[in-house]
N, C-alpha and C positions, 0 to 999 in steps of 0.2 A: 504494500500500500504506500502511496506517495504522501509524504507529510505536507500539510498546507504551507509549511515554512521552508520546504526544500529549496525552492528557487531563491528565496531571500538569503539563505545561508550557503548556497552552493559555492560562492566565491568569497565568503566572509566568515572567518573563524572568530567567534566571540567567546570570551571567557568572562565569568562573573565572580565578583567578590561580594559575599553577603556578610554584613557586619552584625554580630550579635554578642558582643563582649561586655556590654555595659552592666552597671550594678542595679539599674532601676531604682535609684535612690528616691525619686519622686513617686514611685509606685509602692512604697513600703518595703524597699529592698527586695524586689521580686523581678524575675526576668520577663520583660515585656514580650519577648518573642514567644513565650508560652501562653500568652493570652489566647483564648480560643474563639474562633468565629464559626458558628454552627458546629461546635464540637471539635474543630480542627485547629491545632496550634498555629499561630501566625507563621512561624518559621517553616512549617510544613507547607502552608499555602504558598509561601514565597518560593520554596524549592520546587514545588510542582509547577508553578508558573514558569520558572526559569527552565526547567526540563522541557516543558511543552513548547517553549519558545526556541528550543534547539541549541542551547549553550554547548560549546565544545568542551568546556571545563568549568567547574564550579568549586570555589574555595569558600568554606564557612569559617569565619574567625570567631572563636569563643574566648571567654575570659572568666568573668563571674558566672557561677552556676553551670560550668562547662559539663560536668558529669550529668547533671539533670537534663540539660538540653540534648546532649548526645543520645540519651535514651529515646528521644522522640524522632531522631533522624537517622538512626543507625542503618536503615535499609537503603538510604539514598547513596548513589554512586558519586560522592563528593569527597574532596580533601578537607579534613578537619585540622585547623591550626589553633593552638592555644596561645593567647597573648599572656606571657608571664606577669605582665604589669599593666592590666587593662585600665587602671586608674591614670595611666600616663596620657590617656586621651584617645580619641577616635583616629587621629593621624597614625599613632603607633599600630593600631589594629589594621588600618588600611595598608600600611607598608608591609606588614607581615603577610597579608593576603596577596598583595601584588607579587611579592617574592615567591610565593608558593604556586602561583599560576604557571601553567605550561608556557614555555618560551615561544611556542609556535602558534601565536595568536595575532590576529590583525587588529583586534580592538578589545577593550575591557569595559564591562558594565559594573558599576558599583551600586549595590542595593542595600537598603536598611531593613532590618528584620522587624521594625515596629511600624511598618506601613501596612495597615490591615486590608486595604482594598485593591492593591496592585495585582493585576491579573495578567494572563498570557498576552492578551491583546494590547495591554498597555506597554508591555515590554517589546512586542513586535512593532508597535507604532514608533517607539523610541528608536529602535534599530533602523526602521525605515527613514526616520528623520536624520539619523546619522549618515546613512548611505547617500542621502540627498542634501547634505549640509553644504553651505557655501564653500567655494574654493578657499584654500589657505586657512581653514579652521580645523581644529583638532579635538575640541571638546564640544559636546552637545548636552545642554542642560534644559530640561523642560521648564517653562516659565508660565505660571498661571496668575492672571491678574497682576502682572508685573513683579511677581515674587518667584524666587528660585524653588524648584522642586527636585524630586528624586524618583527613580535612579538617575545617575549621570553616566555618560558614555564617552570614552576617549580612545585615541589611537594608541597603538603599541609604542610609538615614539614618546608619547607623553608618559606612559608607564615607565619607560626607561629613564626619562628625565627626572621624574619624581624620585625614583630609587637612587639616582645618582646625586640627588640633593641632600641637604642636611636631614637629620632625624626629625626635624620639625616641619618638613615639607610634605604636604599632602595635596589632594586635588584642589582644594579651595585656595591654598597658597599658590599653587601653580597658576590657577586661573587669575588670581590677583596680579601675578607678575606678567601674564600674557593675555590681557583682556581682548586683544585684537584677534586672538586665535580661538575665542570662545563663541559658540553660536547659541544664543538664547532662543531656543525653539519655543515659539508661542503656542500654547495649547489651552483649550477650554476645559480640559479634563481635571477635575478637582482631586482625583485620586493621587496625582503626583505631589500634591501638597498636604495630603492627609496622613498624619502620624499620631501616635498616642504617647504622651510623656507623663500624664497625670491622671488620676481618677476622674477629674473634671473633663479631660479630653475624651474618656470613654463615654461619659454621659452625653457630652456634646455630639459625639458621633452617632449615638443612638437617637438623639433628638432630631438630628439633621437627616439621617439616612435610614433609620430603622434597623441598622445593624448593631446588635448588642454583643459586646465582647464580655466573656466571662473567664474567671480563673479556674484552672483545674482544682479539684478538691484539696490536694495537698498544699496549694498555694493560697487558699482563701484565708483571710485574716479573721480572727475571732471577732464576733459582733460585740 
């Protein structure tokens, strides 16, 4: 059977880094990636979307709660990387993920595990925007209502430049240094701007979309 994405990926090898190393400090010290949508942990939703979008390689970067999260994703064909110092910030996790990706990639997509509504179509739309980006641009970032969203996608050359930079250099720092090479892809899709950092975000998401996120039984806080 021919994959609907076969033509899109026949000449473009895309690898993904999925960041899930945070402490969830504003969620009561709980891993946001294990919040469940219709009974499915968000990190599994993300990995299914990435797989269905035809990623050539996927690296998941864990830190806090690594063992608990690994239990939920052990059957996925991904590379697991643990950040030994996740409190050093997201840049440190990104760099570990980029280092662990296959060197035989044309482009890299960086996704966040706390985006509850990102689906396969959103990822393929981003990849399509990347393939049709303006000449001389190397980074594509969805922009919704004038604000930057995620995931972000960039060339293998940008990956190499990030890794060749200081330990404090990540995608955001690279973009700040090379704004002329960043394509702000304008989208009306609010899912690129939807993430959850606090219990209030969970409630706001339910009010706005009807999608209610719940914690698995072992992560529910006492009433």
